[in-house]
C-alpha positions in Angstrom: 0.0 0.0 0.0 1.4 3.4 -1.0 1.5 6.4 1.3 -1.1 9.1 0.3 0.0 12.5 1.4 -2.2 15.6 1.8 -1.0 18.9 3.1 -4.4 20.1 4.1 -4.9 17.9 7.1 -2.5 16.6 9.7 -5.1 14.4 11.5 -3.9 11.2 9.9 -0.3 11.7 10.9 -0.5 9.5 13.9 2.3 9.3 16.6 4.6 6.3 16.5 3.1 3.8 19.0 6.3 1.8 19.2 8.5 4.6 20.6 9.0 3.0 24.0 9.6 -0.5 22.7 11.9 0.8 20.0 14.1 2.4 22.7 14.4 -0.8 24.6 15.1 -2.7 21.4 17.9 -0.2 20.5 19.3 -0.8 24.0 19.2 -4.6 23.6 20.7 -4.3 20.1 23.6 -2.2 21.4 24.3 -4.6 24.3 24.2 -7.6 22.0 26.4 -6.1 19.4 28.9 -4.8 22.0 29.0 -8.3 23.7 29.3 -10.0 20.3 32.2 -7.8 19.2 33.9 -8.4 22.5 33.5 -12.1 22.1 34.9 -11.9 18.6 37.9 -10.0 19.9 38.5 -12.7 22.5 38.4 -15.3 19.6 40.9 -13.1 17.6 43.3 -12.9 20.6 43.1 -16.7 21.0 43.9 -17.2 17.3 46.9 -14.9 17.6 48.1 -16.9 20.5 47.6 -20.2 18.6 45.2 -21.2 21.4 42.8 -22.9 19.2 41.1 -24.7 22.1 39.8 -21.2 23.1 38.5 -20.1 19.8 35.3 -22.1 19.1 33.1 -20.8 21.9 33.8 -17.0 21.6 33.6 -17.2 17.8 30.2 -18.9 17.7 28.8 -16.9 20.6 30.1 -13.6 19.1 28.5 -14.4 15.7 25.2 -15.3 17.3 25.1 -12.2 19.5 26.0 -9.8 16.7 23.3 -11.4 14.5 20.7 -11.1 17.3 21.7 -7.5 17.8 21.3 -6.7 14.1 17.8 -8.3 14.1 16.8 -6.2 17.1 18.2 -3.1 15.5 16.4 -3.8 12.2 13.1 -4.4 14.0 13.4 -1.0 15.7 14.6 0.7 12.5 11.6 -0.5 10.5 9.3 1.1 13.0 11.4 4.3 13.5 8.9 6.3 11.4 5.2 5.6 11.4 3.4 6.6 8.2 -0.4 6.4 8.1 -1.9 7.6 4.9 -5.6 8.3 4.0 -5.8 4.8 2.5 -5.6 3.4 6.1 -7.0 1.9 8.2 -8.5 -0.9 6.3 -12.1 -0.6 5.2 -14.8 -2.5 6.9 -15.8 -4.2 3.6 -14.7 -4.2 0.0 -15.1 -0.8 -1.6 -17.3 -0.2 -4.7 -15.5 1.8 -7.4 -16.9 5.1 -8.6 -19.5 4.4 -11.2 -20.1 0.8 -10.3 -22.9 -0.8 -8.4 -23.2 -3.8 -6.1 -22.3 -4.9 -2.6 -20.5 -7.6 -0.7 -21.3 -10.1 2.2 -19.0 -8.0 4.5 -21.1 -4.9 3.7 -24.3 -6.9 4.4 -22.8 -7.8 7.8 -22.1 -4.2 8.7 -25.6 -3.2 7.5 -27.1 -5.8 9.7 -25.2 -4.3 12.7 -27.0 -1.0 11.9 -30.3 -2.7 11.5 -30.1 -4.7 14.7 -28.4 -2.0 16.7 -26.0 -4.5 18.3 -22.6 -6.1 18.0 -21.9 -9.8 17.8 -19.0 -11.7 19.4 -17.9 -15.4 19.5 -19.0 -17.3 22.5 -16.2 -18.9 24.7 -15.5 -22.6 24.3 -13.8 -25.0 26.7 -13.1 -25.1 30.4 -10.1 -22.7 30.5 -12.1 -20.1 28.5 -15.1 -20.6 30.8 -12.9 -19.8 33.8 -11.4 -16.8 31.9 -14.7 -15.2 31.1 -16.0 -15.8 34.5 -12.9 -14.1 36.0 -13.2 -11.2 33.5 -16.8 -10.9 32.4 -16.3 -7.7 30.4 -13.9 -9.5 28.1 -16.9 -10.7 26.1 -17.4 -7.2 24.6 -13.7 -6.6 23.9 -12.4 -6.6 20.3 -12.0 -10.0 18.7 -8.2 -9.7 18.6 -8.1 -8.9 22.4 -10.3 -11.9 23.1 -8.2 -14.2 20.9 -5.0 -13.1 22.5 -6.5 -13.4 26.0 -7.7 -17.0 25.3 -4.3 -18.0 23.9 -2.2 -16.4 26.7 -4.4 -17.8 29.5 -4.2 -21.3 28.0 -0.4 -21.0 27.8 -0.3 -19.7 31.3 -2.3 -22.7 32.5 -0.2 -25.1 30.5 3.1 -23.8 32.0 1.6 -23.6 35.5 0.4 -27.2 35.3 3.8 -28.4 33.9 5.8 -26.5 36.5 3.6 -27.8 39.3 4.0 -31.4 38.1 7.7 -31.0 37.8 8.1 -29.6 41.3 6.0 -32.4 42.8 7.8 -35.1 40.8 11.3 -33.7 41.4 11.0 -32.3 44.9 8.6 -34.6 46.6 9.1 -38.0 45.0 12.5 -37.6 43.3 15.8 -38.9 44.6 19.4 -38.3 43.7 19.3 -41.0 41.1 16.0 -40.1 39.5 16.1 -36.3 39.5 18.5 -35.9 36.6 16.2 -38.1 34.4 13.1 -36.3 35.7 14.6 -33.0 34.7 15.5 -34.2 31.2 12.0 -35.6 30.8 10.2 -32.4 31.7 12.7 -30.3 29.7 11.9 -32.2 26.5 8.2 -31.9 27.2 8.4 -28.2 28.0 10.6 -27.5 25.0 8.5 -29.2 22.3 5.0 -29.1 23.7 5.1 -25.6 25.4 8.0 -23.4 24.4 8.1 -24.1 20.7 4.4 -23.1 20.1 5.0 -20.1 22.4 7.8 -18.8 20.2 5.6 -19.0 17.1 2.9 -17.0 18.9 0.7 -20.1 18.9 -1.2 -22.0 21.5 0.5 -24.7 23.6 -0.3 -28.2 22.5 -1.7 -29.3 25.9 -4.7 -31.5 25.7 -6.7 -33.3 28.3 -4.6 -36.4 27.7 -1.4 -34.3 28.2 -2.8 -33.0 31.5 -3.6 -36.5 32.7 -0.1 -37.5 31.7 1.4 -34.7 33.7 -0.5 -35.7 36.8 0.5 -39.3 36.4 4.1 -38.3 35.7 4.3 -36.3 38.9 3.4 -39.3 40.9 4.6 -42.3 38.9 7.6 -41.0 36.9 10.1 -41.1 39.9 9.0 -44.7 40.7 9.2 -45.9 37.1 12.6 -44.3 36.6 13.8 -45.9 39.8 12.7 -49.3 38.6 14.7 -49.1 35.4 17.5 -47.0 36.9 19.9 -49.9 36.9 19.6 -50.3 33.1 19.9 -46.6 32.3 23.3 -45.3 31.2 25.3 -43.2 33.6 25.0 -39.4 33.2 28.2 -38.6 34.9 26.8 -35.5 36.6 24.9 -34.2 33.6 21.6 -32.6 34.5 19.0 -30.2 33.0 17.3 -29.4 36.3 18.3 -25.8 36.3 17.4 -25.3 32.7 14.0 -26.9 33.3 13.3 -24.6 36.2 14.4 -21.5 34.3 12.5 -22.4 31.2 9.2 -23.1 33.0 9.5 -20.3 35.5 10.6 -17.6 33.0 7.9 -18.6 30.5 5.3 -18.7 33.3 6.1 -15.2 34.4 6.1 -14.0 30.7 2.7 -15.5 30.1 1.4 -13.9 33.3 2.6 -10.5 32.2 1.1 -11.1 28.7 -2.3 -12.0 30.2 -2.2 -8.8 32.4 -1.3 -6.7 29.3 -4.1 -8.1 27.2 -6.7 -7.8 30.0 -5.7 -4.1 30.4 -7.0 -3.6 26.9 -10.5 -4.4 27.9 -12.8 -1.3 28.3 -16.3 -0.9 29.7 -19.2 -2.3 27.8 -19.7 -0.2 24.6 -22.8 1.6 23.4 -24.6 0.0 20.4 -27.2 2.4 19.1 -28.0 3.5 15.6 -30.4 6.2 14.4 -33.1 5.3 11.9 -35.6 7.6 10.1 -38.4 6.2 8.0 -40.7 8.3 5.7 -43.1 7.9 2.9 -43.1 10.3 0.0 -44.2 10.8 -3.6 -42.6 12.9 -6.2 -43.0 13.9 -9.8 -39.6 12.6 -10.9 -37.8 9.2 -11.2 -36.2 7.9 -8.0 -32.8 8.1 -9.7 -32.9 11.9 -9.3 -33.2 11.4 -5.6 -30.1 9.1 -5.7 -28.2 11.9 -7.5 -29.2 14.4 -4.8 -28.1 11.9 -2.2 -24.7 11.7 -3.9 -24.3 15.5 -3.8 -25.3 15.6 -0.1 -22.9 12.9 0.8 -20.0 14.6 -1.0 -20.8 17.8 0.8 -20.1 16.0 4.1 -16.8 14.4 3.2 -14.4 14.4 6.1 -11.3 16.6 5.5 -12.3 16.5 1.8 -11.5 12.8 1.7 -14.0 10.8 -0.3 -16.3 8.5 1.6 -15.7 4.7 1.4 -18.6 3.3 -0.6 -19.5 -0.3 0.5 -22.8 -0.7 -1.4 -24.7 1.0 -4.1 -27.8 0.0 -6.1 -29.4 2.5 -8.5 -33.2 2.5 -8.6 -34.1 1.6 -12.2 -37.3 2.7 -13.9 -38.4 2.0 -17.5 -40.0 4.9 -19.4 -41.6 2.4 -21.8 -43.3 0.5 -18.9 -46.5 2.0 -17.6 -45.8 1.1 -14.0 -43.4 -1.0 -12.0 -41.4 -1.2 -8.8 -37.9 -0.2 -7.9 -35.3 -0.6 -5.1 -32.1 1.3 -4.4 -29.6 1.9 -1.7 -26.4 3.7 -0.8 -24.0 2.6 2.0 -21.0 4.8 2.8 -18.5 5.4 5.6 -16.6 8.7 6.1 -12.8 8.6 6.4 -11.9 7.1 9.8 -10.0 9.5 12.0 -8.1 8.8 15.2 -10.0 9.2 18.4 -9.3 12.6 20.0 -6.3 12.5 22.4 -4.4 9.8 20.6 -0.7 10.3 21.3 2.4 8.2 22.0 3.0 7.9 25.7 6.3 8.7 27.4 7.7 6.4 30.1 6.0 8.4 32.9 2.7 8.5 31.1 2.9 4.8 30.3 3.3 3.9 33.9 0.4 6.1 34.9 -2.0 4.6 32.4 -3.1 1.0 33.1 -3.4 0.1 29.4 0.3 0.9 28.7 1.7 0.0 32.1 1.5 -3.8 31.6 2.9 -3.5 28.1 5.9 -1.5 29.4 6.5 -4.0 32.2 6.5 -6.9 29.7 9.1 -5.1 27.6 11.2 -4.3 30.6 11.1 -7.9 31.7 12.2 -8.9 28.2 15.1 -6.4 28.4 16.2 -7.9 31.7 16.1 -11.4 30.3 18.4 -10.2 27.4 20.8 -8.6 29.8 20.9 -11.8 31.9 21.4 -13.9 28.8 24.3 -11.7 27.6 26.0 -11.9 31.0 25.7 -15.7 31.1 27.0 -16.1 27.6 30.0 -13.9 28.2 30.9 -15.9 31.4 30.7 -19.1 29.5 32.8 -17.8 26.7 35.4 -16.4 29.0 35.9 -19.6 30.9 35.6 -22.0 27.9 38.4 -24.4 27.2 37.9 -27.2 24.7 40.7 -29.3 26.3 39.2 -29.2 29.7 36.6 -31.8 30.9 33.0 -30.8 29.9 32.0 -30.5 33.6 34.4 -27.5 33.9 33.0 -25.6 30.9 29.7 -24.8 32.5 27.5 -25.6 29.5 24.5 -24.9 31.7 25.2 -21.2 31.3 24.9 -21.2 27.6 21.8 -23.3 27.7 20.2 -21.0 30.2 21.2 -18.0 28.1 19.5 -19.5 25.1 16.3 -20.2 27.0 16.2 -16.6 28.4 16.7 -15.2 24.9 13.8 -17.2 23.5 11.5 -16.0 26.3 12.6 -12.4 25.7 11.8 -12.7 22.0 8.3 -14.0 22.9 7.8 -11.0 25.3 8.7 -8.4 22.6 6.5 -10.1 20.1 3.5 -10.2 22.4 3.8 -6.6 23.5 4.4 -5.4 19.9 1.0 -6.8 18.9 -0.8 -4.7 21.6 1.4 -1.6 21.1 0.0 -1.3 17.5 -3.6 -0.7 18.7 -5.4 2.3 17.3 -8.9 3.5 17.9 -10.8 5.3 15.1 -14.1 7.1 14.8 -16.2 7.6 11.6 -19.8 7.8 10.5 -21.8 5.1 8.7 -24.8 6.2 6.5 -27.1 3.7 4.9 -30.1 5.0 2.8 -32.7 2.7 1.3 -35.5 3.7 -1.1 -38.2 1.2 -2.1 -41.4 1.9 -3.9 -43.4 1.9 -7.2 -43.6 4.2 -10.1 -46.0 5.2 -12.9 -45.4 6.8 -16.3 -47.6 9.3 -18.1 -47.4 12.1 -20.8 -48.2 15.7 -19.8 -48.6 18.6 -22.2 -48.5 22.4 -21.6 -50.3 25.0 -23.7 -53.6 25.3 -25.7 -53.5 23.2 -28.9 -56.0 25.5 -30.7 -55.1 29.1 -29.7 -51.4 28.8 -28.7 -48.6 28.3 -31.1 -46.3 27.0 -28.3 -47.0 23.6 -26.8 -44.7 21.3 -24.7 -45.1 17.6 -23.9 -43.0 15.4 -21.8 -43.0 11.8 -20.4 -43.2 11.9 -16.6 -42.1 9.1 -14.2 -44.1 9.6 -11.0 -42.8 7.9 -7.9 -45.7 6.8 -5.7 -45.6 6.2 -2.0 -41.8 5.5 -1.8 -40.4 4.2 1.5 -37.3 6.2 2.4 -35.2 4.8 5.3 -32.1 6.4 6.6 -29.8 4.6 9.0 -26.9 6.6 10.5 -24.4 6.0 13.4 -21.1 7.3 14.6 -19.0 4.3 15.2 -15.7 3.5 16.9 -13.4 0.9 15.4 -10.1 -0.7 16.4 -7.2 -2.0 14.4 -4.1 -3.9 15.6 -1.4 -2.9 13.1 -2.0 -0.3 10.5 -2.6 -2.8 7.7 -4.7 -5.4 9.7 -8.5 -5.8 9.6 -10.6 -3.3 11.4 -13.5 -4.1 13.7 -16.5 -2.0 14.9 -16.4 -1.7 18.7 -19.1 0.8 19.5 -22.0 2.6 17.8 -23.5 6.0 18.9 -26.8 7.4 17.8 -27.0 10.6 15.7 -30.7 11.3 15.7 -30.5 15.0 14.5 -28.2 14.3 11.6 -30.3 11.3 10.4 -33.4 13.4 10.6 -31.8 16.3 8.8 -30.7 14.0 5.9 -34.2 12.6 5.6 -35.7 16.1 5.6 -33.3 17.3 2.9 -34.1 14.4 0.6 -37.9 14.8 1.1 -37.7 18.6 0.5 -35.8 17.9 -2.8 -38.3 15.2 -3.8 -41.3 17.5 -3.2 -39.8 20.4 -5.1 -39.6 18.6 -8.4 -41.7 20.0 -11.2 -43.9 18.1 -13.6 -44.1 20.8 -16.3 -41.6 21.8 -19.0 -41.2 25.6 -19.7 -38.5 27.7 -21.3 -36.8 29.9 -18.7 -33.4 30.8 -20.0 -32.5 34.0 -21.8 -31.5 32.0 -24.9 -34.9 30.3 -25.0 -36.7 33.7 -24.8 -34.5 35.1 -27.6 -35.4 32.2 -29.8 -39.1 32.5 -29.1 -39.0 36.2 -30.1 -37.3 35.2 -33.4 -39.9 32.6 -34.1 -42.7 35.2 -33.5 -41.1 37.6 -35.9 -40.8 34.9 -38.5 -44.5 34.0 -38.1 -45.6 37.7 -38.5 -43.5 38.0 -41.7 -45.4 35.1 -43.3 -48.9 36.6 -42.6 -50.9 38.8 -45.1 -50.2 42.5 -45.0 -53.3 43.5 -43.1 -53.1 40.7 -40.6 -49.3 41.2 -40.2 -49.9 44.9 -39.4 -52.7 44.1 -37.0 -50.5 41.5 -35.3 -47.6 43.9 -35.1 -49.9 46.6 -33.6 -51.3 44.1 -31.1 -47.8 42.9 -30.2 -46.6 46.5 -29.9 -49.6 47.5 -27.7 -49.1 44.5 -25.5 -45.4 45.3 -25.0 -46.2 48.9 -24.4 -48.9 48.1 -21.8 -46.5 45.6 -20.1 -43.8 48.2 -20.0 -46.2 50.9 -18.7 -47.6 48.6 -16.1 -44.2 47.9 -14.7 -42.8 51.4 -14.8 -46.0 53.6 -14.6 -45.9 56.5 -12.1 -48.7 57.1 -9.6 -51.8 58.9 -10.9 -51.8 62.8 -10.7 -53.9 64.5 -8.0 -57.2 66.4 -8.7 -58.7 69.4 -6.8 -62.2 71.0 -6.7 -62.5 74.1 -8.9 -65.0 75.6 -6.5 -63.5 75.2 -3.1 -60.0 73.7 -3.8 -60.4 70.5 -1.8 -58.4 67.5 -3.0 -60.6 64.9 -4.6 -60.5 61.2 -3.9 -59.3 59.0 -6.7 -62.2 58.1 -9.1 -64.7 60.6 -7.4 -67.2 62.5 -9.6 -68.3 65.1 -7.0 -66.4 67.1 -4.4 -66.7 65.7 -1.0 -66.8 69.3 0.6 -69.1 71.3 -1.6 -70.7 68.6 -3.8 -69.7 70.5 -7.0 -69.2 68.3 -10.0 -65.6 67.5 -10.8 -64.1 67.7 -14.3 
């Protein structure tokens, strides 16, 4: 999608919502690159000293940290500037091009929201979702994206909590020195492939009822089963994944808890769902298509910031002049350009901590940053003390494993918060006008066919008892990411505006004329030329008489329009002013001349 720029309005130049997260990503990128370069310098020094046993670990760790730092920097750089043109946010339904007619199922869905005056949401399914909606009842009216994230994060939280509890019971209560290393390896594999891998892909943990039953059984029976076959198992020589399992389950559990808090902070109070509707019955001496043309002009006059409305449906009312009567149906459904809700701004650190919606998101990003710092520290300690010639127990491989786990959990935290940072609320106006009725055709003539030389006739399409319905609502919508789908979250009634639009259309319909008459200056000049031509073709006596009559008529009309008031009369006997039209003086009764 291209960026559409207009210098007349700055309302669509939204603040960058990723400012705070970008700063933390820049910090993590700088730390990773510095640590990676430091590790590479250690590898260089080892190579210069011909200490090849010390090269592998700093070389690999340095390359990995530099690459991770570049990825973090690239992510922040892509969101350094936030462009939001007039083509965004996404439309609620496919748009109808100018001059075309039709609609779409998505437009029908939005029209049904206006007709019903209500919003629809999916019902919760499953036991975990039932507990979630019982715990947060207002979640049912939250945007679909918020509900989807809440269900996913709560399920992952429950999965990690159940696994961690099972691991603690199995390892701490029923485990022994012989079985605990194997228990740790068992739960580490389960947590890595069943829980952590879906988590990193922003998916849902693959924990089913059978898996939950298996965790409960493993917590009780796994130590005994491992003890029974312990003699046949190979020796681990001190190798254990207990620390990594605790770190993985504990860090991921805290990350899921913060993600759940962040997504529940996006839930607002129950929204309003009201739409205004006006219904009128009217008749007019014109085809209904003329009313659609007037509606087009009226809608264009109300464009927001001179940005064309988004047209979702249009059906022109069709009437056949050759058909004596028939029925028609037409509609127009448009939305004004969505504008950000007043007060939209990117929060600073202080404002983010003061606002509940942003506080949880910032805590999630800060937690991810701390995980990155801890992972860098562990990796550097491992690299600094690595010696390929030493026994593996002395190289502290657990540090590099723990560092990798913390890095993965940090990546999950940044991804989860980025989805919610990209939330924007918009407001716009939906207008849906429907006209349904019947029509009749007739021929009407103007003028006397016998005494007048000028007659006009025209075919008239008369609209009879048309039903005019106007639905109108100011809506609020939400989008997560500037190119993602947009959803209506609230509708507000606009009674006065809906009534005003219906009144304007009815006034236009009732002002249509059924007669045809010349009224322009060019028409009058041509009529005068025709009259002169007709007089020239008459006999001499009749032409003179017609010319005199025409002259007298023109003179009388001119005198009638410019005549001065009649002169005053006075009585010759007593000098009293006489009343207009009086024959005798009102004072002395003398006759007046």
